[in-house]
C-alpha positions as CSV (number, residue, x, y, z in Angstrom):
1,M,-21.5,-8.7,22.0
2,R,-23.7,-8.0,25.0
3,P,-27.5,-8.4,24.3
4,P,-29.6,-5.4,25.1
5,H,-31.0,-5.2,28.6
6,N,-34.6,-5.3,27.4
7,S,-34.2,-8.4,25.3
8,P,-36.4,-11.4,26.4
9,S,-33.3,-13.6,27.1
10,R,-32.1,-11.0,29.6
11,Q,-35.3,-10.4,31.6
12,F,-34.8,-13.0,34.3
13,S,-32.3,-15.5,35.6
14,D,-33.1,-18.6,37.6
15,G,-29.8,-18.9,39.5
16,V,-26.5,-17.2,40.4
17,V,-23.0,-18.5,40.0
18,C,-20.7,-16.6,42.3
19,F,-17.0,-16.8,41.4
20,A,-15.9,-15.8,44.9
21,G,-12.8,-14.1,46.1
22,T,-12.6,-16.3,49.2
23,D,-13.0,-20.0,50.1
24,W,-16.3,-20.6,51.9
25,W,-15.1,-23.5,54.0
26,Y,-12.3,-21.6,55.8
27,H,-12.4,-17.9,55.3
28,P,-14.3,-15.5,57.6
29,R,-17.9,-15.2,56.4
30,G,-18.3,-11.5,57.1
31,H,-17.1,-10.4,53.6
32,S,-19.5,-8.5,51.5
33,E,-20.2,-11.2,48.9
34,C,-20.8,-13.7,51.7
35,Q,-23.4,-11.3,53.1
36,I,-25.0,-10.7,49.7
37,M,-25.0,-14.3,48.5
38,R,-26.5,-15.7,51.7
39,R,-29.4,-13.3,51.2
40,L,-29.8,-14.1,47.5
41,A,-29.9,-17.8,48.4
42,R,-33.3,-17.1,50.0
43,R,-34.6,-16.1,46.6
44,T,-32.9,-18.4,44.1
45,T,-30.3,-21.1,43.6
46,V,-26.9,-19.8,44.4
47,I,-23.7,-21.7,43.5
48,W,-20.7,-20.4,45.4
49,I,-17.5,-21.2,43.5
50,N,-14.6,-21.1,45.9
51,S,-11.7,-18.8,44.9
52,I,-9.0,-20.2,42.5
53,G,-6.6,-17.5,43.8
54,M,-4.3,-15.0,42.1
55,R,-0.9,-16.1,43.2
56,A,0.8,-19.4,44.1
57,P,2.3,-19.7,47.6
58,R,6.1,-19.7,47.5
59,P,8.7,-20.4,50.2
60,G,10.3,-17.2,51.3
61,T,7.4,-15.0,50.1
62,T,4.4,-16.7,51.6
63,R,3.8,-17.6,55.2
64,R,3.4,-21.4,55.6
65,P,3.1,-22.2,51.9
66,I,2.8,-26.0,52.3
67,H,0.0,-25.5,54.8
68,R,-1.9,-23.4,52.2
69,Y,-1.6,-26.0,49.5
70,W,-2.8,-28.7,51.9
71,R,-5.8,-26.8,53.1
72,K,-6.8,-25.9,49.6
73,L,-6.5,-29.6,48.6
74,K,-8.8,-30.4,51.5
75,S,-11.3,-27.8,50.4
76,T,-11.2,-29.2,46.8
77,L,-11.9,-32.7,48.1
78,R,-15.2,-31.5,49.5
79,G,-16.5,-31.1,46.0
80,L,-20.1,-29.8,45.8
81,R,-22.1,-29.5,49.0
82,R,-25.2,-27.7,50.3
83,D,-24.4,-25.3,53.1
84,P,-27.0,-24.6,55.8
85,S,-27.3,-21.1,54.4
86,G,-29.0,-22.6,51.4
87,M,-26.1,-22.1,49.0
88,W,-24.4,-24.8,47.0
89,V,-20.7,-24.5,47.6
90,F,-18.2,-25.9,45.1
91,S,-14.4,-26.2,45.3
92,P,-13.4,-26.5,41.6
93,L,-10.5,-28.4,40.0
94,F,-8.0,-25.9,38.6
95,I,-4.3,-25.5,37.8
96,P,-2.5,-23.6,40.6
97,R,-0.5,-21.4,38.2
98,Y,-1.1,-17.8,37.3
99,T,0.3,-17.3,33.8
100,P,-1.8,-16.1,30.8
101,R,-2.0,-19.7,29.4
102,A,-2.9,-21.2,32.8
103,V,-5.6,-18.6,33.3
104,R,-7.1,-19.5,29.9
105,L,-7.0,-23.2,30.7
106,N,-8.6,-22.6,34.1
107,G,-11.3,-20.6,32.4
108,A,-12.1,-23.6,30.2
109,L,-12.0,-25.9,33.3
110,L,-14.3,-23.7,35.2
111,R,-16.8,-23.3,32.4
112,A,-17.1,-27.1,32.0
113,Q,-17.6,-27.6,35.7
114,V,-20.1,-24.8,36.0
115,W,-22.1,-26.1,33.0
116,L,-22.3,-29.6,34.6
117,I,-23.4,-28.2,38.0
118,C,-26.0,-25.9,36.5
119,K,-27.4,-28.8,34.5
120,L,-27.6,-31.1,37.6
121,L,-29.3,-28.4,39.6
122,G,-31.8,-27.5,36.8
123,I,-30.5,-24.0,36.3
124,R,-31.2,-22.9,32.7
125,R,-30.5,-19.1,32.8
126,A,-27.7,-18.5,35.3
127,S,-26.3,-15.1,36.0
128,A,-22.7,-14.6,37.1
129,W,-21.2,-12.6,40.0
130,V,-17.4,-12.5,39.8
131,T,-14.9,-11.2,42.4
132,V,-11.7,-13.0,41.6
133,P,-10.2,-11.6,38.3
134,T,-8.6,-15.0,37.4
135,A,-12.1,-16.3,36.7
136,A,-12.6,-13.7,33.9
137,H,-12.4,-16.2,31.1
138,A,-15.0,-18.5,32.7
139,V,-17.4,-15.5,33.1
140,L,-16.9,-13.7,29.8
141,R,-16.9,-16.8,27.6
142,H,-20.0,-18.5,29.1
143,P,-23.5,-17.5,28.0
144,F,-24.6,-16.1,31.3
145,A,-27.9,-14.1,31.4
146,R,-26.2,-11.3,33.3
147,R,-22.7,-10.6,34.5
148,V,-21.8,-8.5,37.5
149,F,-18.2,-7.7,38.5
150,N,-17.8,-7.1,42.2
151,R,-14.9,-4.6,42.2
152,C,-14.1,-4.8,45.9
153,D,-10.4,-4.3,45.7
154,D,-7.6,-3.2,43.3
155,F,-6.3,-6.7,42.9
156,S,-3.6,-5.7,40.4
157,R,-1.7,-4.3,43.4
158,F,-1.9,-7.7,45.2
159,P,1.7,-8.5,46.5
160,N,3.5,-11.2,44.5
161,A,0.8,-11.4,41.9
162,D,1.4,-10.8,38.2
163,H,0.3,-7.2,38.3
164,E,0.1,-6.7,34.5
165,L,-2.0,-9.9,34.0
166,I,-4.4,-9.1,36.9
167,A,-4.8,-5.5,35.7
168,R,-5.7,-6.8,32.2
169,L,-8.2,-9.3,33.6
170,E,-9.8,-6.5,35.7
171,R,-10.1,-4.3,32.7
172,E,-11.7,-7.1,30.7
173,L,-14.3,-7.7,33.4
174,I,-15.2,-4.0,33.7
175,D,-15.6,-3.8,30.0
176,G,-17.4,-7.1,29.5
177,C,-19.7,-7.2,32.5
178,D,-23.2,-5.6,32.4
179,T,-22.7,-4.0,35.8
180,T,-19.7,-3.3,38.0
181,F,-20.3,-2.8,41.7
182,F,-17.7,-0.6,43.4
183,V,-17.2,-0.6,47.1
184,S,-14.5,2.1,47.1
185,P,-15.1,5.7,46.1
186,D,-11.5,5.9,44.9
187,L,-11.9,3.0,42.5
188,H,-15.3,4.2,41.4
189,E,-14.0,7.6,40.4
190,R,-11.0,6.1,38.5
191,E,-12.8,3.4,36.6
192,R,-16.5,4.2,36.3
193,R,-16.2,5.5,32.7
194,R,-15.1,2.0,31.5
195,S,-18.2,0.2,32.8
196,P,-21.5,0.1,30.9
197,N,-23.3,0.4,34.3
198,P,-21.0,1.5,37.2
199,V,-22.6,1.5,40.6
200,L,-21.0,2.7,43.9
201,L,-22.6,0.0,46.1
202,G,-20.4,0.4,49.1
203,H,-20.7,-2.0,52.0
204,G,-23.6,-2.7,54.3
205,V,-23.5,-3.7,58.0
206,D,-25.3,-6.4,59.9
207,Y,-26.5,-3.7,62.3
208,H,-28.4,-5.7,64.8
209,H,-25.6,-8.2,65.0
210,F,-23.1,-5.6,66.1
211,A,-25.2,-2.8,67.8
212,R,-25.2,-4.5,71.2
213,D,-23.8,-3.3,74.5
214,R,-21.2,-4.7,76.9
215,G,-22.7,-6.9,79.5
216,N,-25.4,-8.3,77.3
217,P,-26.0,-11.8,78.7
218,L,-26.5,-13.2,75.1
219,L,-22.9,-12.3,74.4
220,R,-21.3,-14.5,77.0
221,V,-18.8,-17.1,75.6
222,E,-17.0,-19.9,77.3
223,P,-14.1,-20.1,77.6
224,D,-13.8,-16.3,77.7
225,P,-10.7,-15.3,75.6
226,L,-10.5,-11.9,77.4
227,A,-10.7,-13.4,80.9
228,G,-8.4,-11.8,83.4
229,I,-8.1,-8.4,81.6
230,R,-8.7,-5.6,84.2
231,T,-7.5,-2.7,82.1
232,A,-9.0,-0.6,79.3
233,I,-8.9,-2.5,76.0
234,I,-7.6,-1.1,72.7
235,G,-8.8,-3.5,70.1
236,F,-8.5,-4.5,66.4
237,Y,-10.1,-7.5,64.6
238,G,-9.5,-8.6,61.1
239,G,-6.8,-10.2,59.0
240,I,-3.2,-9.0,59.4
241,E,-1.4,-8.9,56.1
242,D,1.9,-7.2,55.4
243,Y,0.3,-4.9,52.8
244,T,-2.7,-3.8,55.0
245,V,-1.9,-3.5,58.7
246,D,1.0,-1.5,60.0
247,V,2.4,-3.9,62.6
248,G,5.0,-1.4,63.6
249,L,2.3,1.0,64.6
250,L,0.6,-1.7,66.6
251,I,3.9,-2.3,68.5
252,L,4.1,1.5,69.1
253,V,0.5,1.5,70.5
254,A,1.3,-1.3,72.9
255,R,4.5,0.3,74.1
256,T,2.9,3.7,74.6
257,F,-0.2,2.6,76.4
258,R,1.3,0.2,79.0
259,D,-1.7,0.6,81.3
260,C,-4.0,-0.8,78.6
261,T,-4.3,-4.1,76.9
262,L,-4.0,-4.3,73.1
263,V,-6.3,-7.1,71.9
264,I,-5.8,-8.4,68.3
265,A,-8.3,-10.9,66.9
266,G,-8.0,-12.4,63.4
267,P,-5.8,-14.5,61.1
268,R,-2.2,-13.5,60.5
269,S,-0.2,-14.1,57.3
270,V,2.8,-12.1,58.5
271,G,5.1,-12.6,61.5
272,T,4.0,-10.9,64.7
273,Q,6.5,-12.3,67.1
274,T,7.8,-8.8,68.2
275,L,4.2,-7.6,68.8
276,E,3.3,-10.8,70.7
277,A,6.4,-10.3,72.9
278,E,4.9,-7.1,74.4
279,P,3.5,-7.9,77.9
280,N,0.2,-6.0,77.4
281,V,-0.7,-7.6,74.0
282,R,-3.2,-10.5,73.7
283,I,-3.5,-12.3,70.4
284,L,-6.7,-14.2,70.0
285,G,-6.4,-15.6,66.5
286,P,-9.4,-16.0,64.2
287,I,-12.9,-15.4,65.7
288,P,-16.0,-16.8,64.1
289,Y,-18.3,-14.1,62.7
290,E,-21.1,-15.1,65.1
291,R,-18.8,-14.5,68.1
292,L,-17.3,-11.2,67.0
293,P,-19.7,-9.0,69.0
294,A,-18.9,-10.9,72.2
295,I,-15.3,-9.8,71.8
296,A,-15.6,-6.4,70.3
297,T,-18.3,-5.0,72.6
298,R,-15.5,-5.1,75.3
299,F,-13.2,-2.8,73.3
300,D,-12.9,0.7,74.9
301,V,-11.4,1.9,71.6
302,G,-11.4,0.3,68.2
303,I,-8.4,1.0,65.9
304,M,-7.7,0.7,62.2
305,P,-3.9,1.0,61.8
306,W,-3.7,0.8,58.0
307,R,-0.6,1.2,56.0
308,Q,-0.5,4.2,53.7
309,N,-0.3,2.6,50.3
310,A,-2.2,2.2,47.0
311,W,-4.0,-0.9,48.2
312,I,-5.5,0.9,51.2
313,R,-6.4,3.9,49.2
314,S,-8.6,1.6,47.0
315,C,-10.2,-0.4,49.8
316,N,-13.3,0.1,51.9
317,P,-12.9,-2.1,55.1
318,I,-16.2,-3.7,56.2
319,K,-15.1,-3.3,59.8
320,M,-15.5,0.5,59.6
321,K,-19.3,0.2,59.6
322,E,-19.2,-2.6,62.1
323,Y,-17.1,-0.5,64.4
324,L,-19.6,2.3,64.0
325,A,-22.5,0.0,64.9
326,L,-20.6,-1.2,67.9
327,G,-20.6,2.4,69.1
328,F,-17.2,2.6,70.7
329,P,-14.7,5.4,69.9
330,I,-12.7,4.7,66.7
331,V,-9.2,5.8,65.7
332,S,-7.9,5.2,62.2
333,T,-5.2,6.1,59.8
334,P,-6.6,8.0,56.8
335,F,-8.1,6.4,53.6
336,P,-10.6,7.8,51.1
337,A,-13.6,5.6,52.0
338,L,-13.5,7.0,55.5
339,E,-14.3,10.6,54.5
340,S,-18.1,10.0,54.6
341,Y,-17.8,9.1,58.3
342,R,-15.0,11.4,59.3
343,E,-17.1,13.3,61.9
344,H,-17.5,10.0,63.8
345,I,-13.9,8.7,63.5
346,R,-10.7,10.1,65.0
347,V,-8.0,10.2,62.3
348,G,-4.3,10.1,62.9
349,A,-2.2,10.6,59.8
350,T,1.1,10.3,61.6
351,P,2.2,7.8,64.3
352,D,2.3,10.6,66.9
353,D,-1.1,11.9,65.9
354,F,-2.5,8.4,65.9
355,L,-1.3,7.9,69.5
356,R,-2.8,11.3,70.5
357,Q,-6.2,10.3,69.1
358,I,-6.1,7.1,71.0
359,E,-5.4,9.0,74.2
360,A,-8.3,11.3,73.6
361,A,-10.6,8.3,72.7
362,L,-9.7,6.5,75.9
363,H,-11.0,9.5,77.9
364,E,-14.3,9.8,75.9
365,N,-17.4,9.1,77.8
366,D,-20.1,10.5,75.7
367,P,-23.3,8.6,75.1
368,V,-24.5,11.1,72.5
369,R,-21.4,10.5,70.3
370,R,-21.9,6.7,70.8
371,A,-25.5,7.0,69.6
372,A,-24.5,9.2,66.7
373,R,-22.0,6.6,65.5
374,R,-24.6,4.0,65.5
375,A,-27.2,6.2,63.8
376,A,-24.7,6.9,61.0
377,V,-25.0,3.2,59.8
378,R,-28.3,2.1,61.1
379,E,-29.9,2.1,57.6
380,E,-26.8,0.7,55.8
381,S,-28.2,-2.8,55.6
382,W,-26.9,-5.8,53.7
383,D,-30.5,-6.5,52.7
384,A,-30.6,-3.3,50.6
385,R,-27.3,-4.2,48.9
386,A,-28.6,-7.7,48.2
387,T,-31.7,-6.3,46.6
388,R,-29.7,-4.1,44.3
389,A,-27.4,-7.1,43.5
390,G,-30.5,-9.2,42.7
391,T,-31.8,-6.6,40.3
392,A,-28.4,-6.3,38.5
393,L,-28.3,-10.2,38.2
394,G,-31.7,-10.3,36.6
395,L,-33.6,-12.1,39.5
396,P,-37.4,-11.8,39.5
397,V,-38.5,-9.0,41.8
398,Q,-39.5,-10.4,45.2
399,A,-40.2,-9.1,48.7
400,N,-37.4,-8.2,51.0
401,A,-35.8,-11.2,52.7
402,D,-36.8,-9.8,56.1
403,T,-40.5,-10.3,55.2
404,G,-40.2,-14.0,55.5
405,I,-39.7,-15.0,51.9
406,E,-39.1,-18.7,51.5
407,P,-36.0,-20.1,49.8
408,K,-36.5,-21.2,46.2
409,P,-36.8,-25.0,46.1
410,T,-34.0,-26.8,44.4
411,P,-33.9,-30.3,42.9
412,D,-33.0,-33.1,45.2
413,A,-29.7,-33.7,43.4
414,S,-28.1,-35.7,46.1
415,N,-27.9,-38.8,44.0
416,Q,-26.8,-37.0,40.8
417,L,-24.1,-35.2,42.7
418,E,-22.7,-38.1,44.6
419,C,-19.7,-38.3,42.2
420,L,-18.9,-34.7,43.1
421,Q,-18.9,-35.0,46.8
422,T,-16.5,-36.5,49.3
423,S,-16.4,-37.3,53.0
424,A,-13.5,-34.9,53.7
425,D,-13.6,-33.2,57.1
426,P,-14.5,-29.5,57.4
427,T,-11.5,-27.2,57.5
428,H,-10.9,-23.7,58.6
429,A,-8.0,-22.2,56.6
430,S,-7.2,-19.7,53.9
431,N,-7.4,-20.0,50.1
432,I,-4.4,-20.7,47.9
433,S,-3.8,-17.0,47.4
């Protein structure tokens, strides 16, 4: 049973254990929990537990499954390490199976590893932040001071996952956590009555990182991945998954706007050979978060060609606010989280309408509309989201990170943790899911 919020044992926590939905060592670091945890690490000790995934890679259903296992193994061999952000990052040992029994066993394994790390780092009253549902048993059966469920997606609809199992774990987390943060209005409306404290947190945006203009000398990169392009650029950045991005619509865009260049930046887990065969398409692959503005400020139009399915209806893409901060015209297929910004985004519900909206956006030359797009997200900071997260996690009230607060000192545990560290080389890949 959850102790009351005003009990002495619940007043403060002295550290945060983040059961993340991604792997810190190789996933993009623009995700919401990356943004929030980096900021909380300025206030307290944060332990980032790399994702244990929700599905096992299988030949025929997963792109490059052997590669995924290999890169996860390399991540695991890194053990526990201190990142320059100030966070401790840990790749746990776990069983890469996703049955009810395996999930319970992994919960016990995670609890034991987390207990050891907290003891070594001197954390006595840790709170938990959980994103990946398969960590539910580790979170709900460990005596954390506070528990926060980061309900960022409807993972029960994740392709090739055990939908019934994941849905049950999500329900247990909503019921058992003190606070559930929702980023999607659709999920919040459907599930808020289950949570003791439902909060529609939404996403923030690193405004000053993205609100920069083309030609800024600070944005020059060498070598220039867009070198030689002399046409208008229709751009998209982000991961391409078969359940999120409509690759067929991207092909249609490339074939319709032959006098433009379609630039795609980001990792791909689905075949894009037909798209890449188009002569006016340039595929850049993954771009580090720090370099994204150098690429995206050169887009003439930014697009979000989402599939129309249940997963998209429950999502809230971070790039929407990043696109708005960049200021360029935006064209998207419809999804519920877009409605709050509809006056600033052109929406095409059908392929033909999507193409018409791109045509209109390419002819837009309106500095007033550009300024309005930026103004719509100027105050939507990650700092404000991190402050709310810190409160929910029971951290002592402190000044905003922008005021120069120093990171909390942590024990010099290098000798104690030697057995948990390895000399594996850094990798840049995706998690086992």
